[in-house]
C-alpha positions as CSV (number, residue, x, y, z in Angstrom):
1,M,1.4,4.7,-42.8
2,E,2.1,6.8,-39.8
3,S,5.7,6.5,-38.4
4,C,5.7,4.9,-34.8
5,V,7.4,6.5,-32.0
6,W,7.0,3.8,-29.3
7,G,6.4,0.5,-30.3
8,R,2.6,1.0,-31.9
9,I,2.2,4.5,-30.8
10,S,2.0,7.2,-33.7
11,L,3.4,10.5,-33.2
12,Q,0.2,12.0,-33.6
13,R,-1.2,9.8,-30.8
14,L,1.8,10.6,-28.7
15,N,1.1,14.6,-29.4
16,E,-2.5,14.0,-28.3
17,N,-1.7,12.5,-24.9
18,I,0.8,15.4,-24.4
19,V,-1.9,18.1,-24.9
20,L,-4.4,15.8,-22.7
21,L,-1.9,15.8,-19.7
22,W,-1.1,19.1,-20.1
23,L,-4.9,20.1,-20.0
24,L,-5.2,18.0,-16.5
25,G,-2.3,20.3,-15.3
26,E,1.1,20.4,-13.9
27,E,0.8,18.5,-10.7
28,P,-1.7,15.7,-9.8
29,E,-4.3,16.4,-7.1
30,K,-3.1,16.2,-3.5
31,P,-4.4,13.0,-1.7
32,A,-7.2,13.8,0.6
33,E,-7.8,12.4,4.1
34,N,-10.8,10.3,4.6
35,S,-12.6,10.9,7.8
36,M,-13.4,7.8,9.9
37,P,-17.1,7.4,10.8
38,L,-18.0,7.6,14.1
39,H,-19.1,4.0,15.1
40,F,-15.4,3.1,13.9
41,R,-13.7,5.8,15.8
42,E,-15.8,4.3,19.0
43,E,-14.7,0.8,18.2
44,L,-11.0,1.7,18.2
45,M,-11.1,3.2,21.7
46,S,-12.3,-0.5,22.8
47,P,-10.2,-1.7,25.7
48,S,-9.5,-5.0,23.9
49,R,-7.7,-3.3,21.3
50,Q,-3.9,-3.4,21.7
51,L,-3.0,-1.0,18.9
52,T,-4.0,2.5,18.1
53,I,-5.2,3.4,14.8
54,E,-2.1,5.6,14.4
55,R,0.2,2.6,15.1
56,E,-2.0,0.4,13.2
57,R,-1.6,3.1,10.2
58,D,2.3,3.1,10.7
59,L,2.6,-0.5,10.7
60,V,0.6,-1.0,7.4
61,E,2.5,2.0,5.7
62,T,6.0,0.4,6.8
63,F,4.7,-3.0,5.5
64,A,3.5,-1.6,2.2
65,F,7.0,-0.1,1.8
66,L,9.1,-3.2,2.8
67,S,6.5,-5.0,0.0
68,A,7.0,-2.7,-2.7
69,S,9.7,-4.2,-5.5
70,S,9.1,-1.3,-8.0
71,D,8.3,2.2,-8.2
72,D,6.3,1.6,-11.3
73,P,2.8,3.1,-10.4
74,G,1.3,0.1,-12.7
75,K,2.5,-2.3,-10.0
76,V,0.5,-1.9,-6.8
77,I,0.9,-3.3,-3.5
78,A,-2.0,-3.3,-0.9
79,V,-1.4,-4.2,2.9
80,C,-3.9,-4.7,5.5
81,V,-3.2,-5.4,9.2
82,E,-6.1,-7.2,11.3
83,E,-5.7,-7.1,14.8
84,Y,-7.1,-10.3,17.0
85,Q,-9.5,-8.8,19.4
86,G,-8.8,-9.9,22.9
87,T,-5.7,-11.7,22.4
88,D,-1.9,-10.7,21.4
89,G,-1.6,-11.3,17.6
90,L,-2.0,-9.8,13.9
91,T,-2.7,-10.6,10.6
92,L,-0.8,-9.1,8.0
93,R,-2.7,-9.4,4.5
94,I,-0.8,-8.3,1.0
95,A,-1.9,-8.2,-2.4
96,A,-0.4,-7.3,-5.5
97,N,-1.9,-6.8,-9.2
98,S,1.3,-8.0,-10.7
99,G,4.1,-10.2,-9.9
100,D,4.5,-13.5,-7.4
101,L,4.0,-12.6,-3.9
102,Q,5.9,-15.8,-2.4
103,P,9.1,-14.0,-2.1
104,R,7.5,-11.0,-0.3
105,K,5.4,-13.3,2.1
106,E,9.0,-15.2,2.8
107,A,10.7,-12.1,3.5
108,L,7.8,-10.6,5.7
109,M,7.6,-13.7,7.6
110,R,11.3,-13.3,8.2
111,I,10.9,-9.8,9.6
112,A,7.9,-11.0,11.5
113,T,10.0,-13.6,13.3
114,V,12.6,-11.1,14.2
115,L,10.1,-8.6,15.6
116,E,8.5,-11.6,17.7
117,R,11.9,-12.5,19.0
118,A,12.4,-8.7,20.1
119,A,8.9,-8.5,21.4
120,A,9.4,-11.7,23.8
121,K,12.7,-10.3,25.0
122,G,10.9,-7.0,26.4
């Protein structure tokens, strides 16, 4: 019987994984920027929109950061901001592949309440 290093992972399997990772390279591939299709760019220029795409992206990145509860790459948070067309308002959607979303939702609701009050004051 082969000795195990971590739980049920054998030393041989660990060595194989190390070699495979080495073959993949020292650094992961840099993320690529996906270009936006023309019809989406035209829609974003609509006078009924309140947010620029850059501002919408900033909001999504900020809420995703605030929603993250771990730096574990196996625990992923996804955030979507939907702007109401023709009115002032947003829908914020969050999803996670693990854990309970209720505490995150409550925290984001408190943040949204503070932001609404600040916006109302001008």
